[in-house]
C-alpha positions in Angstrom: 141.8 99.6 111.2 138.5 98.4 109.6 138.5 94.6 108.9 136.0 94.3 106.1 135.8 90.5 106.2 134.7 90.7 109.9 131.9 93.0 108.8 130.8 90.7 106.0 128.0 89.0 108.0 126.6 92.4 108.9 126.7 93.5 105.3 125.0 90.3 104.2 122.3 90.7 106.9 121.6 94.3 105.9 121.3 93.3 102.2 118.8 90.6 103.1 116.9 93.0 105.3 116.7 95.6 102.6 115.7 92.9 100.0 112.7 92.0 102.2 111.7 95.6 102.5 111.9 96.1 98.7 109.2 93.4 98.4 106.9 95.0 100.9 103.9 96.7 99.2 103.8 99.4 101.9 107.4 100.4 101.2 106.9 100.4 97.4 103.9 102.7 97.8 105.4 104.8 100.6 107.6 107.9 100.5 110.7 106.0 101.7 110.9 103.7 98.7 113.5 105.8 96.8 115.8 106.1 99.9 115.6 102.3 100.6 116.1 101.5 96.9 119.2 103.6 96.7 120.6 102.1 99.9 119.7 98.6 98.6 121.6 99.2 95.3 124.7 100.4 97.3 124.7 97.5 99.7 124.3 95.1 96.8 127.5 96.5 95.2 129.3 96.3 98.5 128.2 92.7 99.1 129.3 91.7 95.6 132.8 93.2 96.2 132.9 91.7 99.7 132.3 88.2 98.2 135.1 88.9 95.7 137.3 89.9 98.6 136.5 86.6 100.4 137.4 84.6 97.3 140.7 86.4 96.8 141.5 86.0 100.5 140.9 82.3 100.1 143.3 82.1 97.2 146.0 84.0 99.1 145.7 81.4 102.0 146.0 78.6 99.5 149.1 80.2 97.9 150.7 80.6 101.3 149.9 77.0 102.2 151.4 75.7 98.9 154.6 77.7 99.6 155.1 75.8 102.9 155.2 72.4 101.1 156.5 73.1 97.6 160.2 72.6 96.9 160.3 73.0 93.1 161.9 76.4 92.4 160.0 77.0 89.2 156.7 76.2 90.9 157.6 78.4 93.9 158.3 81.3 91.5 154.8 80.9 89.9 153.1 80.7 93.2 154.9 83.9 94.3 153.7 85.7 91.1 150.1 84.6 91.8 150.4 85.5 95.4 151.5 89.1 94.5 148.6 89.4 92.0 146.1 88.2 94.6 147.5 90.6 97.3 147.2 93.5 94.8 143.7 92.5 94.0 142.8 92.3 97.7 144.2 95.8 98.4 142.2 97.2 95.4 138.9 95.5 96.6 139.4 96.7 100.2 140.0 100.3 99.0 136.9 100.2 96.7 134.7 98.8 99.5 135.9 101.4 102.0 135.1 104.2 99.6 131.6 102.8 99.1 131.1 102.5 102.9 131.8 106.3 103.4 128.4 107.9 104.0 127.4 110.2 101.2 126.4 113.8 101.9 123.2 115.0 100.4 124.3 118.6 101.1 127.3 118.3 98.9 125.1 118.2 95.8 123.3 121.4 96.7 123.9 125.0 95.6 126.2 127.1 97.8 125.6 130.3 99.6 129.0 132.0 99.9 129.5 134.9 102.2 132.7 137.0 102.3 133.2 139.4 105.2 136.1 141.8 105.8 138.0 141.2 109.0 141.2 142.7 110.5 142.9 145.2 108.3 140.4 147.8 107.5 140.3 149.0 103.9 142.8 146.4 102.8 140.6 143.6 104.2 137.6 145.0 102.3 139.6 145.1 99.1 140.8 141.5 99.5 137.1 140.5 100.1 136.5 141.9 96.6 139.5 140.0 95.3 138.1 136.7 96.7 134.7 137.5 95.2 136.4 137.7 91.8 138.3 134.5 92.5 135.1 132.6 93.3 133.2 134.1 90.3 136.1 133.0 88.0 136.1 129.5 89.5 132.3 129.2 89.1 132.6 130.3 85.4 135.2 127.5 84.8 132.9 125.0 86.4 129.8 126.2 84.5 128.1 127.2 87.7 125.6 130.1 87.8 126.4 133.1 90.1 123.9 135.5 91.6 124.6 138.3 94.0 122.3 138.2 97.1 123.7 140.8 99.5 126.5 143.3 99.4 127.9 146.2 101.3 130.4 147.9 99.1 133.0 150.4 100.4 133.9 153.7 98.9 137.3 152.4 97.6 135.9 149.4 95.8 136.0 146.6 98.4 133.2 145.0 100.5 132.5 144.8 104.2 130.1 142.0 103.2 129.2 140.3 100.0 127.0 137.2 99.6 126.5 135.2 96.4 124.6 132.1 95.4 126.6 129.6 93.3 124.3 127.3 91.5 125.3 124.0 90.0 125.7 120.3 90.7 128.1 119.7 93.6 128.6 123.4 94.1 128.6 123.2 97.9 130.6 119.9 97.9 133.4 121.7 96.0 133.3 125.1 97.8 132.7 124.0 101.4 136.5 123.8 102.0 136.7 127.6 101.5 135.0 128.3 104.9 137.3 129.9 107.3 139.7 132.8 107.7 141.8 133.8 104.7 144.9 135.8 105.5 146.6 138.1 102.9 150.1 139.5 103.1 150.9 142.3 100.6 151.6 146.0 100.2 148.3 147.8 100.1 147.7 150.2 97.2 147.2 153.0 99.8 150.7 152.2 101.4 153.2 154.8 100.2 156.2 153.4 102.2 156.0 149.9 100.6 155.4 148.2 103.9 153.8 144.7 103.8 150.5 144.5 105.7 148.7 141.5 107.0 144.9 141.4 107.0 142.2 138.8 107.1 138.9 138.1 105.4 136.4 135.5 106.5 134.5 133.2 104.1 131.4 131.2 105.1 130.0 128.6 102.7 126.5 127.2 103.4 124.5 124.6 101.5 121.5 126.4 100.2 118.5 125.5 102.3 115.2 124.8 100.6 111.9 125.5 102.3 111.5 121.7 102.9 114.9 121.6 104.6 114.1 124.1 107.4 110.9 125.6 108.8 110.8 129.3 109.7 107.6 130.7 111.0 107.0 133.9 109.0 105.4 135.4 112.1 108.7 135.3 113.8 110.4 137.3 111.0 110.3 141.1 111.1 110.3 142.6 107.6 111.6 146.2 107.2 111.8 148.0 103.8 113.8 151.1 103.1 115.4 153.0 100.3 118.5 151.5 98.8 121.7 153.3 99.7 124.0 151.5 97.2 124.1 150.9 93.4 120.9 149.8 91.8 119.8 152.5 89.5 117.7 155.6 89.9 114.5 153.6 90.7 116.2 151.9 93.6 117.1 155.1 95.3 113.6 156.7 95.2 111.5 153.7 96.3 111.6 151.4 99.4 113.1 148.5 97.4 115.7 147.4 100.0 114.5 144.6 102.4 115.8 143.6 105.9 114.6 140.4 107.5 115.1 139.9 111.2 114.5 136.4 112.6 113.7 137.4 116.2 114.3 134.0 117.9 117.8 133.5 116.5 118.8 137.2 116.0 119.8 136.5 112.4 119.5 139.7 110.2 119.7 139.7 106.4 119.6 142.8 104.3 119.2 142.8 100.5 119.2 145.9 98.3 121.0 144.7 95.2 117.8 144.7 93.1 115.5 147.6 92.2 112.5 145.4 92.9 111.4 144.9 96.5 110.0 141.5 95.6 113.3 140.3 94.2 115.2 141.6 97.2 112.7 139.9 99.6 113.1 136.6 97.7 116.9 136.8 97.9 116.8 137.7 101.6 114.8 134.6 102.4 117.3 132.4 100.6 120.1 133.7 102.8 118.0 133.6 106.0 117.0 130.0 105.4 120.6 128.9 104.8 122.0 130.9 107.8 119.3 129.5 110.1 120.0 125.9 108.9 123.7 126.5 109.6 122.9 127.7 113.1 120.9 124.5 113.8 123.7 122.3 112.4 126.3 124.1 114.4 124.3 123.4 117.6 124.0 119.7 116.7 127.7 119.5 115.8 128.6 120.7 119.3 126.9 117.7 120.7 128.9 115.2 118.6 132.3 113.8 119.3 134.8 116.3 117.9 137.0 113.5 116.5 134.2 112.1 114.4 133.3 115.6 113.1 136.7 115.8 111.4 138.7 118.9 110.6 139.1 119.2 106.8 135.4 119.7 106.1 134.5 121.5 109.3 135.2 125.0 108.0 134.8 126.9 111.2 134.7 130.7 110.6 137.3 131.3 113.2 139.8 128.8 111.7 142.7 130.2 109.8 142.7 128.0 106.7 144.9 129.8 104.1 147.5 132.5 103.6 148.1 134.4 100.3 151.6 135.9 100.4 151.9 138.3 97.4 155.6 139.2 97.8 156.6 135.5 97.7 153.9 134.6 95.1 152.8 131.9 97.6 149.5 130.4 98.7 149.5 128.0 101.6 146.6 125.9 102.9 147.4 125.3 106.5 145.0 122.3 107.0 146.9 120.0 104.6 150.3 121.8 104.4 149.7 122.5 100.7 151.8 125.2 99.2 151.9 126.5 95.6 154.0 129.4 94.2 151.3 130.2 91.6 149.3 132.9 93.4 148.4 134.8 90.2 146.6 131.7 88.8 144.9 131.0 92.2 143.5 134.6 92.2 142.2 133.9 88.7 140.1 131.1 90.1 142.5 128.2 89.3 141.7 126.4 92.6 140.6 123.0 91.3 144.0 121.3 92.2 143.8 122.7 95.7 140.2 121.6 96.1 141.1 118.1 94.9 143.9 117.9 97.5 141.4 118.9 100.2 138.9 116.3 99.0 141.6 113.6 99.1 142.6 114.6 102.6 139.0 114.5 103.8 138.4 111.1 102.2 141.6 109.7 103.9 140.4 111.0 107.2 136.9 109.5 106.8 138.5 106.2 105.9 140.6 106.2 109.0 137.5 106.9 111.2 135.1 104.7 109.2 132.2 103.3 111.2 130.3 100.7 109.2 127.3 101.1 111.5 126.7 104.5 109.9 125.8 102.8 106.7 124.2 99.7 108.1 121.9 101.6 110.4 118.1 101.5 110.1 116.3 102.9 107.1 
């Protein structure tokens, strides 16, 4: 359990350290000024709250000392009232400080690249991939996010073996990152004449969109192939080499885009996906080197992790990570997932608070 008062000297020392840096002309003119300035502002807020916490703790100690010597019943009652108020204030301040101490994720504010792949279950899995695509499009509309199709491989019956979209808006990745993992559906397929319930799976991967400055890819290591589009895209798409396939040879990542009739647009989309997938590959390698406990489970979103079940006969959706169940499947499939995402956010915040390491914030800048 984190004892904030024990960390107060470190917080005060870091504040003074950052204050000195803010006065340094080299820092003011350098490219790290904004980063240091933001951290200084945050530490200043934490220090202010910590000083309030020290004061309220002092008052609690005084209250407790007074109770030991006071024998007037009316006065004892007043002291108890004040003690209760001070204890509530102390708990409020501690919670506020802990939330400020949680390291912020720059990636949460980025656009999201969302990939949906059919898994076990054949045609039914591909159809459910289409249902999930609709779900996320509806959710994005409700949030005011923009949606752009990047890559898709439709099936003949209306589903997808793969569909990739960019969801653009503030905190898009931070909201949708919890969707990464295996989504299991239990229902009677349209093609099932006997009415038997089938179980199939669809995999979702959510990546923060990587900008060119986030990750360097040597274009000489990327093979570019162009060919005629085989899917929808209009007459022009079918008679010109508008489709683009990028192969990053060192990592083996392959991206194919043929949604647009313009080769230039398809190439641009393919690079967006390639950068994000490559960045994810690098991050996964780094994550393997970290302590698994500190990585956490709520926001990890491994593709192999079964995260949610959609049971149509029982009108039930269950998120297995937080034991969250709702019997409002129809609304969920219409994109009403904000309540579920909020529950996942709260669970992740609780986990981070339990494993909070002040040194992550008070490290060098």
